[in-house]
C-alpha positions as CSV (number, residue, x, y, z in Angstrom):
1,X,28.7,-16.0,-14.6
2,X,29.7,-14.9,-11.1
3,X,29.0,-16.8,-7.9
4,X,27.9,-13.9,-5.8
5,X,24.3,-13.4,-4.8
6,X,22.3,-10.4,-5.9
7,X,20.8,-8.2,-3.1
8,X,18.5,-5.2,-2.9
9,X,20.6,-2.4,-1.6
10,X,17.9,0.3,-1.6
11,X,14.5,1.3,-2.8
12,X,12.0,4.2,-2.9
13,X,8.4,4.7,-4.0
14,X,5.7,7.2,-4.5
15,X,2.1,5.8,-4.5
16,X,-1.4,7.0,-3.9
17,X,-0.7,5.9,-0.2
18,X,2.2,8.3,0.3
19,X,5.2,10.1,-1.1
20,X,7.6,7.6,0.2
21,X,7.7,3.8,0.5
22,X,7.7,3.8,4.4
23,X,4.7,6.2,4.4
24,X,2.9,4.1,1.9
25,X,3.6,0.9,3.9
26,X,2.5,2.3,7.2
27,X,-0.8,3.5,5.7
28,X,-1.3,0.1,4.0
29,X,-0.7,-1.8,7.2
30,X,-2.9,0.6,9.2
31,X,-5.7,0.2,6.6
32,X,-5.6,3.9,5.7
33,X,-6.5,3.1,2.1
34,X,-8.6,5.5,0.2
35,X,-10.7,3.9,-2.5
36,X,-10.1,4.8,-6.1
37,X,-12.0,8.0,-7.2
38,X,-12.5,10.2,-10.2
39,X,-9.2,11.7,-11.4
40,X,-8.6,15.4,-10.8
41,X,-5.4,15.9,-12.9
42,X,-6.0,18.6,-15.5
43,X,-5.3,16.4,-18.5
44,X,-7.8,13.7,-17.6
45,X,-11.0,13.9,-19.8
46,X,-13.3,11.3,-18.2
47,X,-14.2,11.8,-14.6
48,X,-16.2,8.5,-14.4
49,X,-13.1,6.3,-14.6
50,X,-11.9,5.9,-11.0
51,X,-8.2,5.7,-10.3
52,X,-5.7,5.6,-7.5
53,X,-4.2,9.0,-8.0
54,X,-1.1,10.5,-6.3
55,X,-2.0,13.8,-4.5
56,X,-0.2,16.8,-5.9
57,X,-0.9,20.5,-6.3
58,X,0.3,21.3,-9.7
59,X,0.2,20.2,-13.3
60,X,0.4,16.4,-14.2
61,X,3.7,16.7,-16.0
62,X,5.4,18.4,-13.0
63,X,3.8,15.7,-10.8
64,X,5.2,12.9,-12.9
65,X,8.7,14.3,-12.7
66,X,8.3,14.9,-8.9
67,X,7.3,11.3,-8.5
68,X,10.4,10.1,-10.3
69,X,12.7,12.4,-8.3
70,X,11.1,11.5,-5.0
71,X,11.7,7.8,-5.7
72,X,15.3,8.3,-6.7
73,X,16.1,10.5,-3.7
74,X,14.6,7.9,-1.3
75,X,16.4,5.0,-3.0
76,X,19.8,6.7,-3.1
77,X,19.5,7.8,0.5
78,X,18.5,4.3,1.7
79,X,21.3,2.7,-0.3
80,X,23.8,5.4,0.8
81,X,25.2,5.6,-2.8
82,X,28.1,8.0,-3.4
83,X,28.0,10.1,-6.6
84,X,30.6,7.8,-8.1
85,X,28.6,4.7,-7.4
86,X,25.6,6.4,-9.0
87,X,27.6,7.3,-12.0
88,X,28.9,3.8,-12.6
89,X,25.5,2.2,-12.3
90,X,23.2,1.1,-15.1
91,X,19.5,2.1,-15.3
92,X,16.7,-0.1,-16.5
93,X,13.3,1.6,-16.8
94,X,10.0,-0.2,-16.9
95,X,7.0,1.9,-18.0
96,X,4.1,2.3,-20.3
97,X,2.4,5.6,-19.5
98,X,5.8,7.3,-18.8
99,X,6.4,7.4,-22.5
100,X,3.3,9.4,-23.2
101,X,2.5,11.7,-20.3
102,X,4.3,14.7,-21.9
103,X,2.4,14.2,-25.1
104,X,-1.0,14.0,-23.4
105,X,-0.3,17.0,-21.2
106,X,0.8,19.1,-24.1
107,X,-2.2,18.0,-26.2
108,X,-4.8,18.8,-23.5
109,X,-3.1,22.1,-22.7
110,X,-3.1,23.1,-26.4
111,X,-6.8,22.3,-26.5
112,X,-7.6,24.1,-23.3
113,X,-5.8,27.3,-24.4
114,X,-7.1,27.3,-27.9
115,X,-10.7,26.1,-27.7
116,X,-11.7,27.6,-31.1
117,X,-8.8,26.0,-33.0
118,X,-8.6,22.6,-34.6
119,X,-7.3,20.0,-32.1
120,X,-3.6,19.2,-32.7
121,X,-2.4,15.7,-33.4
122,X,-1.0,13.7,-30.5
123,X,2.4,12.5,-31.6
124,X,5.8,11.4,-30.2
125,X,7.6,13.6,-32.7
126,X,11.2,14.1,-31.7
127,X,10.8,11.6,-28.9
128,X,11.3,7.9,-28.5
129,X,10.9,5.0,-26.1
130,X,14.1,6.0,-24.3
131,X,13.0,9.5,-23.3
132,X,12.5,8.6,-19.6
133,X,15.8,6.7,-19.5
134,X,17.6,9.6,-21.2
135,X,16.1,12.1,-18.7
136,X,17.3,9.9,-15.8
137,X,20.8,9.4,-17.2
138,X,21.3,13.1,-17.8
139,X,19.9,14.2,-14.5
140,X,22.0,11.8,-12.4
141,X,25.1,11.5,-14.5
142,X,24.7,7.7,-15.0
143,X,27.4,6.3,-17.3
144,X,26.4,2.7,-17.4
145,X,23.9,0.8,-19.6
146,X,20.5,2.4,-20.1
147,X,17.5,0.2,-21.1
148,X,13.8,0.7,-21.4
149,X,11.2,-2.0,-21.0
150,X,7.7,-1.3,-22.2
151,X,5.8,-4.6,-22.0
152,X,2.5,-3.6,-20.3
153,X,2.1,-5.1,-16.8
154,X,5.5,-6.9,-16.6
155,X,7.7,-4.0,-17.7
156,X,9.5,-3.3,-14.5
157,X,9.3,-6.8,-13.2
158,X,11.0,-8.0,-16.4
159,X,13.6,-5.2,-15.8
160,X,14.3,-6.5,-12.3
161,X,14.9,-10.1,-13.6
162,X,17.1,-8.8,-16.5
163,X,19.0,-6.6,-14.1
164,X,19.8,-9.5,-11.8
165,X,20.9,-11.6,-14.8
166,X,23.2,-8.9,-16.0
167,X,24.7,-8.6,-12.6
168,X,25.3,-12.3,-12.4
169,X,26.9,-12.3,-15.8
170,X,29.2,-9.5,-14.8
171,X,27.9,-7.2,-17.5
172,X,27.0,-4.3,-15.2
173,X,28.3,-3.0,-11.8
174,X,25.0,-2.0,-10.2
175,X,21.4,-1.8,-11.4
176,X,18.9,1.0,-10.8
177,X,15.6,-0.4,-11.8
178,X,12.8,2.1,-12.3
179,X,9.0,1.7,-12.5
180,X,7.2,4.8,-13.7
181,X,3.5,5.1,-14.4
182,X,1.6,8.4,-14.5
183,X,-2.1,8.4,-15.1
184,X,-3.1,8.6,-18.8
185,X,-6.3,9.0,-20.7
186,X,-4.8,6.3,-23.1
187,X,-4.6,3.6,-20.4
188,X,-7.8,4.5,-18.6
189,X,-9.9,4.6,-21.8
190,X,-8.0,1.7,-23.2
191,X,-8.8,-0.8,-20.4
192,X,-12.4,0.5,-20.2
193,X,-12.8,-0.1,-23.9
194,X,-11.6,-3.7,-23.4
195,X,-14.2,-4.2,-20.7
196,X,-11.5,-4.8,-18.2
197,X,-12.2,-1.8,-16.0
198,X,-14.2,-2.0,-12.7
199,X,-16.2,1.2,-12.2
200,X,-16.9,0.3,-8.6
201,X,-13.7,-1.0,-6.9
202,X,-10.8,-3.3,-7.6
203,X,-11.6,-6.8,-6.1
204,X,-8.6,-9.2,-6.6
205,X,-9.6,-12.9,-6.6
206,X,-13.1,-12.1,-5.4
207,X,-16.2,-13.8,-6.8
208,X,-17.7,-10.4,-7.6
209,X,-14.6,-9.0,-9.4
210,X,-15.3,-7.1,-12.6
211,X,-11.9,-5.7,-13.7
212,X,-8.9,-3.6,-12.8
213,X,-8.5,0.0,-11.6
214,X,-5.4,1.9,-12.6
215,X,-3.0,3.4,-10.1
216,X,-0.2,5.9,-10.7
217,X,3.1,5.5,-9.0
218,X,6.9,5.6,-9.4
219,X,9.5,3.4,-7.7
220,X,13.3,2.7,-7.8
221,X,14.9,-0.6,-6.7
222,X,18.7,-0.8,-6.6
223,X,20.3,-4.2,-7.1
224,X,23.9,-5.2,-6.8
225,X,26.0,-8.3,-6.2
226,X,27.3,-9.2,-2.8
227,X,25.9,-8.7,0.7
228,X,26.7,-5.6,2.6
229,X,26.2,-5.0,6.3
230,X,22.8,-3.5,5.6
231,X,21.6,-5.9,2.9
232,X,19.1,-8.5,4.0
233,X,16.9,-9.0,1.0
234,X,18.3,-11.4,-1.6
235,X,16.9,-11.2,-5.1
236,X,16.8,-14.8,-6.3
237,X,15.2,-17.2,-8.8
238,X,13.9,-14.8,-11.5
239,X,12.2,-16.4,-14.4
240,X,10.6,-15.0,-17.6
241,X,8.3,-16.6,-20.1
242,X,6.1,-15.6,-23.0
243,X,3.0,-17.6,-23.5
244,X,2.2,-17.5,-27.3
245,X,-1.1,-19.3,-26.9
246,X,-2.9,-16.1,-25.8
247,X,-2.4,-12.3,-26.3
248,X,-4.4,-11.4,-23.2
249,X,-3.9,-14.0,-20.4
250,X,-1.8,-16.9,-19.3
251,X,-4.6,-19.4,-19.9
252,X,-7.4,-20.0,-17.4
253,X,-6.4,-23.6,-16.8
254,X,-3.5,-22.3,-14.7
255,X,-0.9,-24.5,-16.3
256,X,1.4,-21.7,-17.5
257,X,1.2,-20.0,-14.2
258,X,2.2,-23.1,-12.2
259,X,5.0,-23.8,-14.7
260,X,6.4,-20.3,-14.4
261,X,6.4,-20.4,-10.6
262,X,7.9,-23.9,-10.6
263,X,10.8,-22.8,-12.8
264,X,11.3,-19.8,-10.5
265,X,11.6,-22.1,-7.5
266,X,13.9,-24.4,-9.3
267,X,16.2,-21.6,-10.4
268,X,16.4,-20.4,-6.8
269,X,16.8,-23.9,-5.4
270,X,13.8,-23.2,-3.1
271,X,11.0,-25.7,-2.4
272,X,7.4,-24.7,-2.5
273,X,7.2,-25.4,1.2
274,X,9.8,-22.7,1.9
275,X,7.7,-19.9,0.5
276,X,6.5,-17.6,3.3
277,X,3.9,-15.7,1.3
278,X,3.0,-14.8,-2.3
279,X,2.7,-11.2,-3.6
280,X,0.3,-12.1,-6.4
281,X,-0.4,-10.2,-9.5
282,X,-4.1,-10.2,-8.7
283,X,-5.5,-7.6,-11.1
284,X,-9.2,-8.1,-10.3
285,X,-10.0,-9.1,-13.9
286,X,-12.0,-12.3,-14.4
287,X,-9.6,-14.4,-16.5
288,X,-6.3,-13.2,-15.1
289,X,-7.2,-13.9,-11.5
290,X,-8.7,-17.3,-12.5
291,X,-5.6,-18.2,-14.4
292,X,-3.3,-17.1,-11.5
293,X,-5.4,-18.6,-8.8
294,X,-5.7,-22.0,-10.4
295,X,-2.0,-22.0,-11.2
296,X,-1.1,-21.3,-7.6
297,X,-3.4,-24.0,-6.3
298,X,-2.1,-26.5,-8.9
299,X,1.5,-26.0,-7.6
300,X,1.0,-25.4,-3.9
301,X,-2.1,-27.5,-3.3
302,X,-3.4,-27.5,0.3
303,X,-0.1,-26.0,1.5
304,X,-0.8,-22.7,-0.4
305,X,0.9,-19.9,1.7
306,X,-0.8,-16.6,2.3
307,X,-1.6,-14.8,-1.0
308,X,-1.7,-11.0,-1.2
309,X,-2.6,-8.6,-4.0
310,X,-1.7,-5.0,-3.5
311,X,-3.8,-3.7,-6.3
312,X,-6.9,-3.3,-4.2
313,X,-4.9,-0.7,-2.2
314,X,-2.8,1.1,-4.8
315,X,-4.4,0.1,-8.1
316,X,-2.8,-1.6,-11.1
317,X,0.3,0.5,-11.7
318,X,0.9,-1.3,-15.1
319,X,4.5,-1.0,-16.2
320,X,5.6,0.2,-12.8
321,X,4.0,-2.7,-10.9
322,X,7.1,-4.8,-10.5
323,X,9.3,-2.0,-8.9
324,X,6.4,-0.4,-7.1
325,X,5.0,-3.5,-5.4
326,X,8.5,-4.7,-4.6
327,X,9.4,-1.5,-2.9
328,X,6.1,-1.3,-1.0
329,X,6.4,-5.0,0.1
330,X,10.0,-4.5,1.4
331,X,8.9,-1.4,3.3
332,X,6.1,-3.4,4.9
333,X,8.6,-6.1,5.9
334,X,10.7,-3.3,7.4
335,X,7.6,-2.4,9.5
336,X,7.4,-6.0,10.6
337,X,4.2,-7.0,8.7
338,X,3.0,-8.6,5.5
339,X,-0.1,-6.5,4.5
340,X,-3.5,-7.8,3.9
341,X,-5.4,-7.7,0.6
342,X,-8.2,-5.1,0.0
343,X,-11.4,-5.4,-2.0
344,X,-12.2,-9.0,-1.3
345,X,-15.5,-10.2,0.1
346,X,-16.4,-13.6,-1.3
347,X,-14.5,-16.7,-2.4
348,X,-14.8,-17.6,-6.1
349,X,-15.3,-21.4,-6.1
350,X,-13.4,-21.7,-9.4
351,X,-10.3,-20.3,-7.6
352,X,-10.9,-21.9,-4.3
353,X,-9.1,-19.6,-1.8
354,X,-9.3,-16.2,-0.2
355,X,-6.4,-13.8,-0.3
356,X,-5.0,-12.9,3.1
357,X,-7.5,-10.7,5.1
358,X,-5.2,-9.9,8.0
359,X,-1.7,-8.4,8.4
360,X,0.8,-11.2,9.2
361,X,4.2,-11.1,10.8
362,X,7.0,-10.6,8.2
363,X,8.9,-13.8,8.8
364,X,12.4,-14.5,7.4
365,X,12.3,-16.6,4.3
366,X,11.3,-16.6,0.7
367,X,8.6,-14.3,-0.7
368,X,7.3,-15.1,-4.2
369,X,6.4,-12.2,-6.6
370,X,4.3,-12.9,-9.7
371,X,3.2,-10.8,-12.7
372,X,1.2,-11.9,-15.8
373,X,0.4,-9.4,-18.5
374,X,-0.9,-8.7,-22.0
375,X,0.9,-10.5,-24.8
376,X,1.2,-13.6,-22.6
377,X,4.1,-12.1,-20.7
378,X,5.0,-13.7,-17.4
379,X,7.5,-12.8,-14.7
380,X,8.2,-14.4,-11.4
381,X,11.0,-14.0,-8.8
382,X,11.8,-14.6,-5.2
383,X,13.1,-12.2,-2.6
384,X,14.5,-13.9,0.4
385,X,14.4,-12.0,3.7
386,X,17.5,-12.9,5.8
387,X,18.2,-12.2,9.4
């Protein structure tokens, strides 16, 4: 293990709020948030399932690639990486839909062009879970380790924590963590079939919440050891856990959530009173929000800091959520504010608090990030904003 701290050197993001992290952050802070609406991409088959869709004039596969490229270009420029620094980096990709967008697009195009023929099978023939990572490695000449995480909602948040650990252990020189989530019929229909989809709006922690709404996005977060003259965001205290008691939630009593966050604070040597604000998972589903809300209250009590869910503004970006919400949050901090939550109207007495309803000054200090996904997967980490 090394003694140097891990810092965020650069980041970039494309969301439904904009084609860069700063544009997305400024729109979020200004309240220029467009509600989820029926998808318009040519491969989507159900126009009733609202989503937070990235605006693009072209086919969905080209859009997905453009989202990736835009995130990389922004992150590389912010980090001022040389071509050799890029080459010696390692890439860790967190995604779910990114593994299937090509298949869905090719399938729907085949059906559209041949309406009288039998529909072809949707398959991943000649492809594998590393397809996105391979594409990135080949495009940017990356020679380091290449890993793919496909673990539902915690995919890229897990990738961030693993990247920080690999850096601390001296296993990699630099980590390029990618979150990639294009819109898919598979995920839209899948969550609707599980009765976890809100046909109206995403309402994190609200009494009237009825489920999630999917968002598409891509993001890149670059981590490396040591503080440079431009580094002021320290990645600290990452913790991962898998709750084997449930396949779909962290337990509505909040115990698992509180324990995961407590271990995060311990590993970072930060007390609960030092947390400036919480970027909560806040999906808008009944059990997940109840579990997370109770867990946060259990740990922080009456000293609960401001809680913000970004999913009412950009949707649940699934495997990309960790990288996307980190990049968006850091850009909000650069603008001087912590953004408010969207979609909330009424306190759920079983949760007992309202997420932040106003933009707040982005003070220096520790910001807690939480993610709780299917399969009982849990990720939590701290990013400390320094002067």
